[in-house]
VEXDREN-2710 file (C-alpha; in Angstrom, 1 decimal):
% VEXDREN-2710
k/r/px/py/pz
1/MET/26.2/-33.2/-43.6
2/VAL/25.0/-35.0/-46.7
3/ALA/24.6/-38.3/-46.5
4/LEU/23.3/-41.2/-48.6
5/LEU/21.9/-44.4/-46.4
6/VAL/20.9/-47.8/-48.2
7/SER/18.5/-48.9/-45.7
8/CYS/18.9/-52.5/-44.9
9/THR/15.3/-53.2/-44.1
10/VAL/14.5/-52.5/-47.8
11/SER/15.3/-53.5/-51.0
12/ILE/18.7/-53.5/-52.2
13/PRO/20.6/-53.2/-55.8
14/SER/22.0/-56.7/-57.2
15/LYS/25.7/-57.1/-55.9
16/ASP/27.1/-56.5/-59.3
17/VAL/25.5/-53.0/-59.3
18/GLU/27.6/-50.0/-58.3
19/ILE/25.9/-48.6/-54.8
20/PRO/26.9/-45.0/-54.4
21/PHE/28.9/-44.3/-51.5
22/GLN/28.5/-40.4/-49.9
23/TYR/30.0/-38.9/-47.4
24/GLU/30.2/-35.1/-46.6
25/GLY/29.3/-34.5/-50.3
26/LYS/32.0/-36.5/-51.6
27/ARG/31.2/-39.6/-53.9
28/SER/33.2/-42.5/-54.6
29/GLY/31.8/-46.0/-56.0
30/ALA/31.5/-48.6/-53.3
31/PHE/31.3/-52.0/-54.6
32/ALA/34.4/-53.2/-56.3
33/TRP/34.1/-57.4/-56.3
34/SER/32.9/-60.2/-54.8
35/TYR/34.7/-63.7/-54.6
36/ARG/32.8/-66.9/-54.0
37/ALA/34.5/-69.5/-51.3
38/GLY/33.2/-72.7/-51.1
39/ASP/31.4/-71.9/-47.4
40/TYR/30.8/-69.7/-44.6
41/VAL/33.7/-66.7/-44.4
42/ARG/33.5/-66.3/-40.9
43/GLY/36.8/-64.3/-40.2
44/THR/38.5/-60.9/-40.7
45/PRO/40.6/-60.9/-43.4
46/ALA/44.2/-59.6/-43.4
47/VAL/45.7/-57.6/-46.3
48/SER/49.3/-57.2/-47.1
49/ASP/51.2/-56.3/-50.3
50/GLY/48.3/-55.9/-52.6
51/ILE/46.6/-59.4/-51.0
52/VAL/43.9/-60.3/-49.4
53/TYR/44.0/-63.9/-46.9
54/VAL/40.6/-64.7/-45.8
55/GLY/39.6/-68.4/-44.4
56/ALA/36.5/-69.9/-44.7
57/ASP/34.6/-73.2/-43.4
58/ASP/35.5/-74.9/-46.6
59/ASN/38.6/-75.5/-44.4
60/THR/40.8/-73.4/-46.7
61/LEU/42.7/-70.4/-46.4
62/HIS/42.4/-68.2/-49.3
63/ALA/44.7/-65.9/-51.0
64/LEU/43.2/-62.9/-53.5
65/ASP/44.1/-59.8/-55.2
66/ALA/43.2/-57.0/-53.4
67/ASN/42.4/-54.8/-56.6
68/THR/40.6/-57.5/-59.0
69/GLY/39.9/-60.4/-56.1
70/ASP/41.0/-63.6/-58.6
71/SER/42.3/-66.2/-56.7
72/ILE/46.2/-66.2/-56.4
73/TRP/46.4/-69.5/-53.9
74/ARG/44.4/-71.5/-51.7
75/TYR/45.4/-74.0/-49.1
76/GLU/43.4/-76.6/-47.4
77/THR/43.3/-77.4/-43.8
78/ALA/41.6/-80.5/-42.3
79/ASP/39.1/-78.5/-40.6
80/ASN/37.3/-75.0/-40.8
81/VAL/39.2/-72.1/-41.4
82/THR/37.6/-68.7/-38.8
83/SER/40.9/-67.6/-37.1
84/PRO/41.9/-64.4/-38.8
85/PRO/45.1/-64.7/-40.4
86/VAL/48.1/-62.4/-39.6
87/VAL/50.9/-61.2/-42.1
88/PHE/54.5/-61.6/-40.6
89/GLU/56.9/-59.3/-42.4
90/ASP/55.4/-59.6/-45.6
91/ALA/56.6/-63.2/-45.8
92/MET/54.4/-65.8/-43.9
93/VAL/51.3/-65.7/-43.4
94/ILE/50.1/-66.9/-39.9
95/PHE/46.4/-68.7/-38.8
96/GLY/44.9/-71.3/-37.2
97/SER/42.0/-73.8/-37.9
98/TRP/39.5/-76.2/-36.3
99/ASP/42.1/-78.7/-37.1
100/GLY/43.9/-77.8/-33.9
101/ALA/47.0/-76.4/-36.0
102/VAL/48.7/-72.9/-36.0
103/TYR/50.1/-72.9/-39.9
104/ALA/52.6/-70.8/-41.0
105/LEU/52.3/-70.4/-44.9
106/ASP/54.5/-68.0/-46.9
107/ALA/52.7/-65.4/-48.4
108/ALA/53.4/-65.3/-51.8
109/GLN/52.8/-68.7/-52.9
110/GLY/51.0/-70.3/-50.0
111/GLU/53.9/-73.2/-49.1
112/VAL/53.5/-74.3/-45.9
113/ARG/56.4/-73.2/-43.7
114/TRP/56.1/-74.7/-40.2
115/GLN/52.8/-76.1/-38.6
116/HIS/52.2/-76.4/-34.4
117/GLN/49.5/-78.8/-33.4
118/THR/47.4/-77.9/-30.3
119/ASP/44.7/-80.0/-28.4
120/GLY/41.4/-77.6/-29.7
121/TRP/40.1/-75.9/-32.3
122/VAL/42.1/-72.8/-33.0
123/THR/39.9/-69.9/-33.9
124/ALA/41.3/-66.7/-32.4
125/SER/43.9/-64.3/-34.2
126/PRO/47.5/-64.8/-33.6
127/VAL/49.2/-61.7/-32.9
128/ILE/52.8/-61.1/-33.1
129/SER/55.4/-59.4/-31.1
130/ASP/59.5/-59.4/-31.1
131/SER/59.2/-62.4/-33.4
132/THR/56.9/-64.5/-31.2
133/VAL/53.6/-65.3/-32.2
134/TYR/51.0/-65.4/-29.4
135/VAL/47.7/-67.5/-29.9
136/GLY/45.1/-69.5/-28.1
137/SER/43.4/-72.5/-28.6
138/HIS/40.0/-74.1/-27.4
139/ASP/42.2/-76.6/-25.4
140/GLY/42.4/-73.9/-23.1
141/PHE/45.9/-72.9/-23.5
142/LEU/47.7/-69.4/-24.2
143/TYR/50.7/-70.3/-26.9
144/ALA/53.8/-68.5/-27.5
145/LEU/55.4/-69.5/-30.6
146/ALA/58.9/-68.9/-32.3
147/ALA/57.4/-67.4/-35.6
148/GLU/60.2/-68.2/-37.5
149/ARG/60.0/-72.1/-36.8
150/GLY/56.9/-72.6/-34.7
151/ASP/59.0/-73.8/-31.6
152/LEU/57.2/-73.7/-28.4
153/VAL/58.6/-70.8/-26.2
154/TRP/56.0/-71.0/-23.5
155/ARG/51.8/-72.2/-22.9
156/TYR/50.0/-71.2/-20.4
157/GLU/46.6/-72.9/-19.5
158/THR/43.4/-71.7/-18.5
159/ASP/40.2/-73.5/-17.2
160/GLY/38.1/-72.5/-20.5
161/LEU/38.2/-72.1/-24.1
162/ILE/40.3/-69.7/-25.6
163/GLU/38.5/-68.1/-28.5
164/GLY/39.9/-64.5/-29.0
165/GLY/42.9/-63.4/-30.0
166/ALA/45.3/-61.9/-27.2
167/CYS/46.6/-57.7/-26.8
168/LEU/49.7/-57.0/-26.7
169/VAL/50.3/-54.1/-24.1
170/ASN/54.4/-53.1/-22.8
171/ASP/55.1/-56.3/-21.9
172/LEU/51.9/-58.1/-20.9
173/ALA/49.9/-60.3/-22.9
174/VAL/45.8/-59.6/-22.1
175/PHE/43.5/-62.3/-23.0
176/GLY/40.1/-63.7/-22.0
177/SER/38.7/-66.9/-21.7
178/THR/35.5/-68.8/-21.2
179/ASP/36.2/-69.5/-17.4
180/ASN/35.1/-65.5/-17.5
181/TYR/38.7/-64.9/-16.5
182/VAL/40.5/-61.2/-18.5
183/TYR/44.4/-62.7/-18.1
184/ALA/47.7/-60.6/-18.0
185/LEU/51.0/-62.7/-18.6
186/ASP/54.3/-61.5/-18.9
187/SER/54.9/-61.9/-22.3
188/GLY/58.7/-63.0/-22.6
189/SER/57.8/-65.7/-19.8
190/GLY/54.0/-66.7/-20.0
191/ASP/53.8/-66.0/-16.0
192/LEU/50.4/-64.2/-14.4
193/ARG/50.5/-61.0/-14.0
194/TRP/46.9/-60.6/-12.8
195/ARG/43.2/-61.8/-13.8
196/TYR/39.9/-60.1/-13.5
197/ARG/36.8/-62.6/-13.0
198/THR/33.6/-61.3/-15.1
199/ASP/30.4/-62.9/-14.9
200/GLY/30.5/-64.7/-18.0
201/ASP/32.5/-66.4/-20.9
202/ILE/34.8/-63.8/-22.7
203/VAL/34.9/-65.0/-26.2
204/SER/36.5/-61.3/-27.8
205/THR/39.7/-59.8/-27.8
206/PRO/40.5/-57.1/-25.4
207/ALA/41.6/-53.5/-26.6
208/VAL/44.1/-51.6/-24.8
209/GLY/44.4/-47.3/-24.6
210/ALA/46.1/-44.7/-23.0
211/GLY/47.0/-48.0/-20.5
212/THR/43.2/-49.6/-20.1
213/ALA/42.4/-52.6/-21.4
214/TYR/38.8/-53.1/-22.6
215/VAL/37.1/-56.3/-23.0
216/GLY/33.4/-57.4/-23.1
217/SER/31.9/-60.4/-21.9
218/THR/28.9/-62.4/-22.3
219/ASP/27.7/-61.3/-18.6
220/ARG/26.5/-57.9/-20.7
221/LYS/29.3/-55.6/-19.6
222/LEU/32.3/-54.1/-20.9
223/TYR/34.9/-53.5/-18.5
224/ALA/37.7/-51.0/-17.9
225/LEU/40.5/-52.5/-16.3
226/ASP/43.8/-50.8/-15.7
227/VAL/46.0/-52.7/-17.8
228/SER/49.2/-52.8/-15.0
229/THR/47.3/-54.0/-12.5
230/GLY/44.1/-55.7/-13.3
231/ARG/42.0/-52.9/-10.8
232/LEU/38.6/-52.6/-12.1
233/LEU/38.0/-48.6/-13.4
234/TRP/34.2/-48.8/-14.5
235/THR/31.8/-51.0/-16.1
236/PHE/29.0/-50.2/-19.0
237/GLU/26.2/-52.7/-18.8
238/ALA/24.8/-53.4/-22.8
239/GLY/21.3/-54.9/-23.1
240/TYR/22.5/-58.3/-24.1
241/GLY/26.0/-60.4/-23.9
242/ILE/29.0/-58.6/-25.9
243/GLU/30.9/-61.3/-28.1
244/ALA/32.5/-58.4/-30.3
245/SER/35.9/-57.1/-29.9
246/PRO/35.7/-53.6/-28.9
247/ILE/38.2/-50.5/-30.6
248/VAL/39.5/-47.4/-28.8
249/ILE/40.3/-44.6/-30.7
250/ASN/41.3/-40.9/-29.6
251/GLY/39.5/-41.4/-26.2
252/THR/36.5/-43.3/-27.4
253/VAL/35.4/-46.8/-27.2
254/TYR/33.5/-48.6/-29.9
255/VAL/31.9/-52.1/-29.6
256/GLY/28.6/-54.3/-31.2
257/ALA/26.5/-56.6/-28.6
258/ASN/23.7/-59.1/-29.1
259/ASP/21.5/-56.5/-28.4
260/GLY/22.1/-55.5/-32.0
261/ARG/23.6/-52.0/-31.2
262/VAL/26.9/-50.2/-31.5
263/TYR/28.0/-48.5/-28.8
264/ALA/30.1/-45.6/-28.7
265/LEU/31.6/-44.6/-25.0
266/GLN/33.8/-42.2/-23.3
267/ALA/37.1/-44.3/-22.6
268/LEU/37.8/-42.5/-19.4
269/ASP/34.5/-43.3/-17.7
270/GLY/32.2/-45.3/-19.6
271/ARG/30.1/-42.9/-20.1
272/LEU/27.7/-43.5/-23.6
273/VAL/28.2/-40.8/-26.4
274/TRP/25.6/-42.7/-28.8
275/GLN/24.2/-45.6/-29.7
276/TYR/23.4/-47.1/-33.1
277/GLN/20.5/-49.9/-33.5
278/ALA/21.7/-52.5/-36.1
279/ARG/19.2/-54.8/-37.7
280/ASP/20.4/-58.1/-35.9
281/ILE/23.1/-59.0/-33.4
282/VAL/26.7/-57.2/-33.4
283/ARG/29.5/-59.6/-33.1
284/SER/31.5/-58.1/-36.0
285/SER/34.5/-56.0/-34.6
286/PRO/33.9/-52.6/-35.7
287/THR/36.9/-50.9/-38.1
288/ALA/37.8/-47.2/-38.3
289/TYR/38.3/-45.3/-41.2
290/GLY/39.0/-41.4/-41.1
291/ASP/35.8/-39.8/-39.6
292/LEU/33.6/-43.3/-40.6
293/LEU/33.4/-46.5/-38.5
294/PHE/32.4/-50.0/-40.4
295/VAL/30.6/-52.8/-38.4
296/GLY/28.8/-55.7/-39.6
297/SER/25.6/-57.6/-38.3
298/ASP/24.0/-61.0/-38.1
299/GLY/21.4/-59.2/-40.4
300/GLY/23.7/-59.5/-43.3
301/CYS/24.8/-55.3/-43.1
302/ILE/27.7/-53.6/-43.2
303/TYR/27.4/-50.2/-42.1
304/GLY/29.2/-47.2/-42.2
305/LEU/28.5/-45.0/-39.2
306/ASP/29.9/-41.4/-38.2
307/ARG/32.1/-42.0/-35.9
308/GLU/31.4/-38.6/-34.0
309/THR/27.3/-38.6/-34.2
310/GLY/26.6/-42.7/-34.9
311/GLU/24.6/-41.3/-37.6
312/PRO/24.6/-43.8/-40.4
313/VAL/26.0/-42.7/-43.9
314/TRP/25.8/-45.9/-46.2
315/SER/25.1/-49.6/-45.7
316/TYR/25.3/-52.9/-48.0
317/ARG/23.4/-55.9/-47.7
318/THR/24.6/-59.5/-47.8
319/ALA/22.9/-62.9/-47.8
320/GLY/24.4/-64.1/-45.0
321/ALA/25.6/-63.2/-41.6
322/ILE/28.9/-61.0/-40.8
323/ALA/29.9/-62.4/-37.7
324/ALA/33.6/-60.7/-38.0
325/GLY/35.0/-57.2/-38.6
326/PRO/35.8/-55.7/-41.9
327/ALA/39.4/-54.8/-42.8
328/ILE/41.0/-51.7/-44.6
329/ALA/43.9/-51.3/-46.8
330/ASP/44.3/-48.7/-49.3
331/GLY/40.9/-47.3/-49.5
332/MET/39.2/-50.5/-49.6
333/LEU/37.3/-52.2/-47.3
334/PHE/37.3/-56.4/-47.6
335/VAL/34.6/-58.1/-45.3
336/GLY/33.3/-61.7/-45.5
337/SER/29.9/-63.1/-45.4
338/THR/27.8/-66.7/-44.2
339/ASP/26.7/-66.0/-48.1
340/ARG/30.1/-67.8/-49.0
341/HIS/31.3/-64.5/-50.3
342/VAL/34.1/-61.8/-49.7
343/TYR/33.0/-58.4/-50.4
344/ALA/35.3/-55.5/-51.4
345/PHE/34.4/-51.8/-51.7
346/ASN/36.1/-48.5/-52.6
347/VAL/35.7/-46.1/-49.5
348/THR/38.0/-44.0/-50.9
349/VAL/36.9/-40.6/-49.8
350/GLU/38.2/-37.6/-52.1
END
C-alpha cells in the first residue's frame, strides 16, 4: 500500500494549503474549506441535504453550506452548544444546549419549531425512532419526546448525569450515566429492562452490533453486554479511561481511550486486532469511510487509519483539540476543533 502520512509531530502546512490525500496510490485533494465560529467547536456535525449543522461554545448552532463553508443561518441559545444535532425527515434539526433546553429548528431557515426544557445541561446527541426523540440531560433523566411537537412521552431518572447519547436497538434504548450504570429501557414505555454496573462514569454513547452492546467507562474498560439481558460477555482494559464512543463494523469494534490509543477489537471476544498511538487523549468517536477510519485527538490531529491494520494513511493538524468525532457525507469529511474552526476535507478515493 502506498501511503502518505502528514505527521502531527512536525510542522504542518497552513490550513489554507491543500494537503495531498493518498490511499492505495489514488489521490484526491484533502483540504476543502474552514469556517470560523465564535468559540470552541466540540460537537460532531450533522449533514443533510447539502447543509452542515454544528454547535459551538458561542452558544450557537451554525448551518453551513457543505460545499463552500458559507454560513446559511445561525441560531443562538443561552449557553454552549456541544450536543451533536440530528436531522429529522430533512425538515427539522434537533439538538440540546447547556441552557437545559432541547431545540427543534426548521432545517432550512433556522426558525424554532419547538423547545423542551430540562433541568440540566444537554450535551448528548438526540436520537430519533418512530417519531420519538430520545435525549439525556445532566439532570439525570432520559427524555422521550414527540418529534413533531416536543411533548413529553416519558422520562426515566438515573442517579447521575447523562452526558452521552442513547443507542436504539429493537425496542430498547441503551445508554449510560455517571452513576456508573448502563441502562436498557423499553423505548415505548420507559420501563427498565436491565442495568449493568461498571466501576466508573459512563459519558459516551454505546454501540450495538449483532445483539451485543459495547460501551466504555472511565474505569478503563470497554464492556460487551448481551443487549437483550445485560449479561456481561467480555471486557477489554485500556491504559486509561474510555470517554470516546465506540463503533462496530463487520465484526470489529473501534474505540479511542484517554491513553491516546485507538483500539481495534474482535467484536466476538474482545481480542486486540491492532492499536494506534495518537499524540494525545482520544475522546473523539471514530468514523468509518470505506477502508479508512477517521478519528481526532486532544493533540489537534484528525487521523486517517487503515481499518484492517491501523496503519496511518493521512493526518491533518488543527490548532486546538478535536473533542468529538468527524462526520462524513458525499465524499467529504467535516470536523470541529477547539481552535474555533469547522474543517471540511475531500476524502473521495477514486
